[in-house]
Every structure is written in structure tokens, then in C-alpha cells.
PDB file of N, CA, C and O in Angstrom:
ATOM      1  N   MET A   1      38.966 -21.205 -84.414  1.00  0.00           N
ATOM      2  CA  MET A   1      37.926 -21.964 -85.078  1.00  0.00           C
ATOM      3  C   MET A   1      36.612 -21.709 -84.348  1.00  0.00           C
ATOM      4  O   MET A   1      36.536 -21.889 -83.132  1.00  0.00           O
ATOM      5  N   PRO A   2      35.582 -21.295 -85.072  1.00  0.00           N
ATOM      6  CA  PRO A   2      34.273 -21.091 -84.445  1.00  0.00           C
ATOM      7  C   PRO A   2      33.744 -22.398 -83.851  1.00  0.00           C
ATOM      8  O   PRO A   2      34.036 -23.485 -84.348  1.00  0.00           O
ATOM      9  N   ALA A   3      32.970 -22.269 -82.792  1.00  0.00           N
ATOM     10  CA  ALA A   3      32.440 -23.450 -82.103  1.00  0.00           C
ATOM     11  C   ALA A   3      31.643 -24.347 -83.036  1.00  0.00           C
ATOM     12  O   ALA A   3      31.680 -25.568 -82.887  1.00  0.00           O
ATOM     13  N   ARG A   4      30.927 -23.777 -83.989  1.00  0.00           N
ATOM     14  CA  ARG A   4      30.118 -24.593 -84.890  1.00  0.00           C
ATOM     15  C   ARG A   4      30.960 -25.443 -85.821  1.00  0.00           C
ATOM     16  O   ARG A   4      30.463 -26.428 -86.369  1.00  0.00           O
ATOM     17  N   ASP A   5      32.227 -25.086 -86.014  1.00  0.00           N
ATOM     18  CA  ASP A   5      33.108 -25.849 -86.896  1.00  0.00           C
ATOM     19  C   ASP A   5      33.859 -26.969 -86.174  1.00  0.00           C
ATOM     20  O   ASP A   5      34.431 -27.842 -86.827  1.00  0.00           O
ATOM     21  N   ARG A   6      33.866 -26.958 -84.862  1.00  0.00           N
ATOM     22  CA  ARG A   6      34.636 -27.968 -84.120  1.00  0.00           C
ATOM     23  C   ARG A   6      34.221 -29.402 -84.407  1.00  0.00           C
ATOM     24  O   ARG A   6      35.090 -30.245 -84.629  1.00  0.00           O
ATOM     25  N   PRO A   7      32.925 -29.715 -84.413  1.00  0.00           N
ATOM     26  CA  PRO A   7      32.559 -31.114 -84.715  1.00  0.00           C
ATOM     27  C   PRO A   7      33.000 -31.540 -86.115  1.00  0.00           C
ATOM     28  O   PRO A   7      33.459 -32.666 -86.305  1.00  0.00           O
ATOM     29  N   ARG A   8      32.863 -30.649 -87.090  1.00  0.00           N
ATOM     30  CA  ARG A   8      33.271 -30.988 -88.453  1.00  0.00           C
ATOM     31  C   ARG A   8      34.779 -31.198 -88.516  1.00  0.00           C
ATOM     32  O   ARG A   8      35.253 -32.130 -89.165  1.00  0.00           O
ATOM     33  N   GLY A   9      35.524 -30.343 -87.851  1.00  0.00           N
ATOM     34  CA  GLY A   9      36.980 -30.493 -87.827  1.00  0.00           C
ATOM     35  C   GLY A   9      37.395 -31.812 -87.198  1.00  0.00           C
ATOM     36  O   GLY A   9      38.332 -32.462 -87.663  1.00  0.00           O
ATOM     37  N   ALA A  10      36.699 -32.207 -86.141  1.00  0.00           N
ATOM     38  CA  ALA A  10      37.001 -33.482 -85.485  1.00  0.00           C
ATOM     39  C   ALA A  10      36.698 -34.648 -86.416  1.00  0.00           C
ATOM     40  O   ALA A  10      37.448 -35.623 -86.453  1.00  0.00           O
ATOM     41  N   ARG A  11      35.601 -34.554 -87.169  1.00  0.00           N
ATOM     42  CA  ARG A  11      35.270 -35.634 -88.109  1.00  0.00           C
ATOM     43  C   ARG A  11      36.296 -35.716 -89.231  1.00  0.00           C
ATOM     44  O   ARG A  11      36.652 -36.811 -89.667  1.00  0.00           O
ATOM     45  N   VAL A  12      36.771 -34.575 -89.697  1.00  0.00           N
ATOM     46  CA  VAL A  12      37.779 -34.579 -90.763  1.00  0.00           C
ATOM     47  C   VAL A  12      39.090 -35.168 -90.246  1.00  0.00           C
ATOM     48  O   VAL A  12      39.746 -35.931 -90.955  1.00  0.00           O
ATOM     49  N   ARG A  13      39.477 -34.822 -89.024  1.00  0.00           N
ATOM     50  CA  ARG A  13      40.703 -35.410 -88.439  1.00  0.00           C
ATOM     51  C   ARG A  13      40.561 -36.922 -88.294  1.00  0.00           C
ATOM     52  O   ARG A  13      41.497 -37.665 -88.588  1.00  0.00           O
ATOM     53  N   ARG A  14      39.402 -37.374 -87.847  1.00  0.00           N
ATOM     54  CA  ARG A  14      39.145 -38.816 -87.717  1.00  0.00           C
ATOM     55  C   ARG A  14      39.188 -39.486 -89.098  1.00  0.00           C
ATOM     56  O   ARG A  14      39.756 -40.567 -89.252  1.00  0.00           O
ATOM     57  N   ALA A  15      38.594 -38.843 -90.083  1.00  0.00           N
ATOM     58  CA  ALA A  15      38.606 -39.389 -91.449  1.00  0.00           C
ATOM     59  C   ALA A  15      40.034 -39.521 -91.959  1.00  0.00           C
ATOM     60  O   ALA A  15      40.389 -40.534 -92.561  1.00  0.00           O
ATOM     61  N   ARG A  16      40.841 -38.514 -91.723  1.00  0.00           N
ATOM     62  CA  ARG A  16      42.232 -38.567 -92.186  1.00  0.00           C
ATOM     63  C   ARG A  16      42.968 -39.745 -91.552  1.00  0.00           C
ATOM     64  O   ARG A  16      43.702 -40.459 -92.235  1.00  0.00           O
ATOM     65  N   LEU A  17      42.776 -39.948 -90.261  1.00  0.00           N
ATOM     66  CA  LEU A  17      43.403 -41.089 -89.588  1.00  0.00           C
ATOM     67  C   LEU A  17      42.943 -42.413 -90.192  1.00  0.00           C
ATOM     68  O   LEU A  17      43.756 -43.304 -90.438  1.00  0.00           O
ATOM     69  N   LEU A  18      41.640 -42.540 -90.430  1.00  0.00           N
ATOM     70  CA  LEU A  18      41.110 -43.777 -90.998  1.00  0.00           C
ATOM     71  C   LEU A  18      41.626 -43.998 -92.420  1.00  0.00           C
ATOM     72  O   LEU A  18      41.969 -45.122 -92.788  1.00  0.00           O
ATOM     73  N   LEU A  19      41.682 -42.938 -93.213  1.00  0.00           N
ATOM     74  CA  LEU A  19      42.167 -43.070 -94.594  1.00  0.00           C
ATOM     75  C   LEU A  19      43.642 -43.460 -94.635  1.00  0.00           C
ATOM     76  O   LEU A  19      44.058 -44.246 -95.486  1.00  0.00           O
ATOM     77  N   GLU A  20      44.422 -42.913 -93.722  1.00  0.00           N
ATOM     78  CA  GLU A  20      45.860 -43.188 -93.711  1.00  0.00           C
ATOM     79  C   GLU A  20      46.207 -44.548 -93.111  1.00  0.00           C
ATOM     80  O   GLU A  20      47.218 -45.148 -93.475  1.00  0.00           O
ATOM     81  N   ASN A  21      45.375 -45.032 -92.197  1.00  0.00           N
ATOM     82  CA  ASN A  21      45.760 -46.202 -91.410  1.00  0.00           C
ATOM     83  C   ASN A  21      44.899 -47.439 -91.592  1.00  0.00           C
ATOM     84  O   ASN A  21      45.118 -48.450 -90.924  1.00  0.00           O
ATOM     85  N   THR A  22      43.922 -47.372 -92.490  1.00  0.00           N
ATOM     86  CA  THR A  22      43.080 -48.544 -92.725  1.00  0.00           C
ATOM     87  C   THR A  22      42.916 -48.748 -94.218  1.00  0.00           C
ATOM     88  O   THR A  22      43.313 -47.904 -95.021  1.00  0.00           O
ATOM     89  N   ASP A  23      42.332 -49.870 -94.579  1.00  0.00           N
ATOM     90  CA  ASP A  23      42.034 -50.173 -95.977  1.00  0.00           C
ATOM     91  C   ASP A  23      40.567 -49.898 -96.312  1.00  0.00           C
ATOM     92  O   ASP A  23      40.065 -50.344 -97.344  1.00  0.00           O
ATOM     93  N   ARG A  24      39.896 -49.170 -95.444  1.00  0.00           N
ATOM     94  CA  ARG A  24      38.469 -48.905 -95.647  1.00  0.00           C
ATOM     95  C   ARG A  24      38.262 -47.956 -96.811  1.00  0.00           C
ATOM     96  O   ARG A  24      39.144 -47.165 -97.145  1.00  0.00           O
ATOM     97  N   THR A  25      37.098 -48.037 -97.425  1.00  0.00           N
ATOM     98  CA  THR A  25      36.773 -47.177 -98.562  1.00  0.00           C
ATOM     99  C   THR A  25      36.353 -45.794 -98.076  1.00  0.00           C
ATOM    100  O   THR A  25      35.978 -45.608 -96.918  1.00  0.00           O
ATOM    101  N   VAL A  26      36.426 -44.842 -98.982  1.00  0.00           N
ATOM    102  CA  VAL A  26      35.969 -43.491 -98.684  1.00  0.00           C
ATOM    103  C   VAL A  26      34.483 -43.529 -98.317  1.00  0.00           C
ATOM    104  O   VAL A  26      34.065 -42.871 -97.365  1.00  0.00           O
ATOM    105  N   ALA A  27      33.693 -44.289 -99.060  1.00  0.00           N
ATOM    106  CA  ALA A  27      32.259 -44.386 -98.784  1.00  0.00           C
ATOM    107  C   ALA A  27      31.999 -44.969 -97.396  1.00  0.00           C
ATOM    108  O   ALA A  27      31.111 -44.498 -96.686  1.00  0.00           O
ATOM    109  N   GLY A  28      32.759 -45.979 -97.007  1.00  0.00           N
ATOM    110  CA  GLY A  28      32.597 -46.576 -95.687  1.00  0.00           C
ATOM    111  C   GLY A  28      32.946 -45.619 -94.564  1.00  0.00           C
ATOM    112  O   GLY A  28      32.251 -45.554 -93.550  1.00  0.00           O
ATOM    113  N   ILE A  29      34.019 -44.881 -94.748  1.00  0.00           N
ATOM    114  CA  ILE A  29      34.430 -43.907 -93.739  1.00  0.00           C
ATOM    115  C   ILE A  29      33.409 -42.775 -93.670  1.00  0.00           C
ATOM    116  O   ILE A  29      33.049 -42.326 -92.582  1.00  0.00           O
ATOM    117  N   ALA A  30      32.949 -42.319 -94.819  1.00  0.00           N
ATOM    118  CA  ALA A  30      31.932 -41.264 -94.842  1.00  0.00           C
ATOM    119  C   ALA A  30      30.692 -41.696 -94.070  1.00  0.00           C
ATOM    120  O   ALA A  30      30.160 -40.930 -93.267  1.00  0.00           O
ATOM    121  N   ALA A  31      30.232 -42.914 -94.309  1.00  0.00           N
ATOM    122  CA  ALA A  31      29.040 -43.420 -93.615  1.00  0.00           C
ATOM    123  C   ALA A  31      29.284 -43.508 -92.112  1.00  0.00           C
ATOM    124  O   ALA A  31      28.412 -43.143 -91.322  1.00  0.00           O
ATOM    125  N   GLU A  32      30.453 -43.986 -91.712  1.00  0.00           N
ATOM    126  CA  GLU A  32      30.761 -44.094 -90.281  1.00  0.00           C
ATOM    127  C   GLU A  32      30.737 -42.732 -89.599  1.00  0.00           C
ATOM    128  O   GLU A  32      30.354 -42.616 -88.435  1.00  0.00           O
ATOM    129  N   LEU A  33      31.146 -41.714 -90.328  1.00  0.00           N
ATOM    130  CA  LEU A  33      31.217 -40.375 -89.755  1.00  0.00           C
ATOM    131  C   LEU A  33      29.920 -39.586 -89.900  1.00  0.00           C
ATOM    132  O   LEU A  33      29.862 -38.410 -89.541  1.00  0.00           O
ATOM    133  N   GLY A  34      28.873 -40.236 -90.431  1.00  0.00           N
ATOM    134  CA  GLY A  34      27.565 -39.619 -90.457  1.00  0.00           C
ATOM    135  C   GLY A  34      27.173 -38.945 -91.750  1.00  0.00           C
ATOM    136  O   GLY A  34      26.140 -38.277 -91.808  1.00  0.00           O
ATOM    137  N   TYR A  35      27.974 -39.104 -92.793  1.00  0.00           N
ATOM    138  CA  TYR A  35      27.631 -38.523 -94.095  1.00  0.00           C
ATOM    139  C   TYR A  35      26.816 -39.543 -94.882  1.00  0.00           C
ATOM    140  O   TYR A  35      27.209 -40.704 -95.001  1.00  0.00           O
ATOM    141  N   THR A  36      25.682 -39.106 -95.414  1.00  0.00           N
ATOM    142  CA  THR A  36      24.847 -40.014 -96.201  1.00  0.00           C
ATOM    143  C   THR A  36      25.298 -40.077 -97.652  1.00  0.00           C
ATOM    144  O   THR A  36      24.949 -41.009 -98.376  1.00  0.00           O
ATOM    145  N   ASP A  37      26.076 -39.085 -98.076  1.00  0.00           N
ATOM    146  CA  ASP A  37      26.538 -39.019 -99.457  1.00  0.00           C
ATOM    147  C   ASP A  37      28.065 -38.888 -99.476  1.00  0.00           C
ATOM    148  O   ASP A  37      28.601 -37.891 -98.991  1.00  0.00           O
ATOM    149  N   PRO A  38      28.767 -39.877-100.025  1.00  0.00           N
ATOM    150  CA  PRO A  38      30.232 -39.808-100.057  1.00  0.00           C
ATOM    151  C   PRO A  38      30.769 -38.577-100.794  1.00  0.00           C
ATOM    152  O   PRO A  38      31.852 -38.094-100.462  1.00  0.00           O
ATOM    153  N   SER A  39      30.046 -38.068-101.771  1.00  0.00           N
ATOM    154  CA  SER A  39      30.539 -36.884-102.488  1.00  0.00           C
ATOM    155  C   SER A  39      30.499 -35.641-101.596  1.00  0.00           C
ATOM    156  O   SER A  39      31.360 -34.769-101.705  1.00  0.00           O
ATOM    157  N   THR A  40      29.510 -35.562-100.723  1.00  0.00           N
ATOM    158  CA  THR A  40      29.464 -34.454 -99.762  1.00  0.00           C
ATOM    159  C   THR A  40      30.647 -34.562 -98.805  1.00  0.00           C
ATOM    160  O   THR A  40      31.320 -33.571 -98.522  1.00  0.00           O
ATOM    161  N   PHE A  41      30.892 -35.759 -98.316  1.00  0.00           N
ATOM    162  CA  PHE A  41      32.045 -35.978 -97.446  1.00  0.00           C
ATOM    163  C   PHE A  41      33.331 -35.580 -98.154  1.00  0.00           C
ATOM    164  O   PHE A  41      34.178 -34.911 -97.560  1.00  0.00           O
ATOM    165  N   SER A  42      33.493 -35.976 -99.403  1.00  0.00           N
ATOM    166  CA  SER A  42      34.702 -35.655-100.159  1.00  0.00           C
ATOM    167  C   SER A  42      34.882 -34.153-100.306  1.00  0.00           C
ATOM    168  O   SER A  42      35.998 -33.646-100.194  1.00  0.00           O
ATOM    169  N   ALA A  43      33.796 -33.442-100.556  1.00  0.00           N
ATOM    170  CA  ALA A  43      33.871 -31.984-100.699  1.00  0.00           C
ATOM    171  C   ALA A  43      34.263 -31.316 -99.384  1.00  0.00           C
ATOM    172  O   ALA A  43      35.088 -30.403 -99.373  1.00  0.00           O
ATOM    173  N   VAL A  44      33.683 -31.763 -98.290  1.00  0.00           N
ATOM    174  CA  VAL A  44      34.025 -31.210 -96.976  1.00  0.00           C
ATOM    175  C   VAL A  44      35.486 -31.515 -96.649  1.00  0.00           C
ATOM    176  O   VAL A  44      36.220 -30.642 -96.186  1.00  0.00           O
ATOM    177  N   PHE A  45      35.897 -32.742 -96.889  1.00  0.00           N
ATOM    178  CA  PHE A  45      37.280 -33.150 -96.623  1.00  0.00           C
ATOM    179  C   PHE A  45      38.245 -32.286 -97.427  1.00  0.00           C
ATOM    180  O   PHE A  45      39.258 -31.828 -96.899  1.00  0.00           O
ATOM    181  N   ALA A  46      37.938 -32.065 -98.686  1.00  0.00           N
ATOM    182  CA  ALA A  46      38.802 -31.259 -99.557  1.00  0.00           C
ATOM    183  C   ALA A  46      38.871 -29.809 -99.084  1.00  0.00           C
ATOM    184  O   ALA A  46      39.935 -29.192 -99.112  1.00  0.00           O
ATOM    185  N   ARG A  47      37.743 -29.273 -98.653  1.00  0.00           N
ATOM    186  CA  ARG A  47      37.731 -27.893 -98.149  1.00  0.00           C
ATOM    187  C   ARG A  47      38.623 -27.734 -96.928  1.00  0.00           C
ATOM    188  O   ARG A  47      39.324 -26.731 -96.798  1.00  0.00           O
ATOM    189  N   TRP A  48      38.602 -28.719 -96.031  1.00  0.00           N
ATOM    190  CA  TRP A  48      39.357 -28.638 -94.785  1.00  0.00           C
ATOM    191  C   TRP A  48      40.830 -28.993 -94.952  1.00  0.00           C
ATOM    192  O   TRP A  48      41.680 -28.442 -94.253  1.00  0.00           O
ATOM    193  N   THR A  49      41.138 -29.902 -95.864  1.00  0.00           N
ATOM    194  CA  THR A  49      42.518 -30.393 -95.960  1.00  0.00           C
ATOM    195  C   THR A  49      43.257 -29.915 -97.199  1.00  0.00           C
ATOM    196  O   THR A  49      44.487 -29.957 -97.245  1.00  0.00           O
ATOM    197  N   GLY A  50      42.520 -29.465 -98.198  1.00  0.00           N
ATOM    198  CA  GLY A  50      43.161 -29.055 -99.441  1.00  0.00           C
ATOM    199  C   GLY A  50      43.430 -30.194-100.405  1.00  0.00           C
ATOM    200  O   GLY A  50      44.030 -29.985-101.460  1.00  0.00           O
ATOM    201  N   CYS A  51      42.994 -31.393-100.058  1.00  0.00           N
ATOM    202  CA  CYS A  51      43.166 -32.532-100.967  1.00  0.00           C
ATOM    203  C   CYS A  51      41.936 -33.426-100.873  1.00  0.00           C
ATOM    204  O   CYS A  51      41.201 -33.397 -99.886  1.00  0.00           O
ATOM    205  N   ARG A  52      41.729 -34.211-101.907  1.00  0.00           N
ATOM    206  CA  ARG A  52      40.589 -35.121-101.964  1.00  0.00           C
ATOM    207  C   ARG A  52      40.935 -36.449-101.273  1.00  0.00           C
ATOM    208  O   ARG A  52      42.073 -36.912-101.350  1.00  0.00           O
ATOM    209  N   PRO A  53      39.961 -37.048-100.607  1.00  0.00           N
ATOM    210  CA  PRO A  53      40.213 -38.392-100.073  1.00  0.00           C
ATOM    211  C   PRO A  53      40.277 -39.388-101.223  1.00  0.00           C
ATOM    212  O   PRO A  53      39.631 -39.197-102.254  1.00  0.00           O
ATOM    213  N   ARG A  54      41.034 -40.422-101.051  1.00  0.00           N
ATOM    214  CA  ARG A  54      41.173 -41.432-102.108  1.00  0.00           C
ATOM    215  C   ARG A  54      40.979 -42.812-101.530  1.00  0.00           C
ATOM    216  O   ARG A  54      41.369 -43.089-100.396  1.00  0.00           O
ATOM    217  N   ASP A  55      40.368 -43.681-102.328  1.00  0.00           N
ATOM    218  CA  ASP A  55      40.216 -45.082-101.932  1.00  0.00           C
ATOM    219  C   ASP A  55      41.565 -45.759-101.984  1.00  0.00           C
ATOM    220  O   ASP A  55      41.670 -46.949-101.688  1.00  0.00           O
TER     221      ASP A  55
END
């Protein structure tokens, strides 16, 4: 993994943990991880994991 991708990969791993283990919304998790637009977060998450985040 290129060095520039490491922070994004870490955010996606954190998002996956939050989605699996909390009742928080996708929008709330996206905001916590620094995304201003939940749809951008969803697209990045899908690119890295192969699936869309779900509320």
C-alpha cells in the first residue's frame, strides 16, 4: 500500500468497526472521520471494501 493511502485505509478500517459495532449513522461516522459529505465517504468505503456502508 502506498504511503499516501495509509491514512485512508486506517479511516476505512475504523469506519468498518464503527458500522459493525455501534448504532451510529453512516453520516455520523463519516463526519467523525473527517468527511464533509456522506456520499463521498460511501464511495471511498465502497472502493476499499467492495460494499456500501449501510445505516
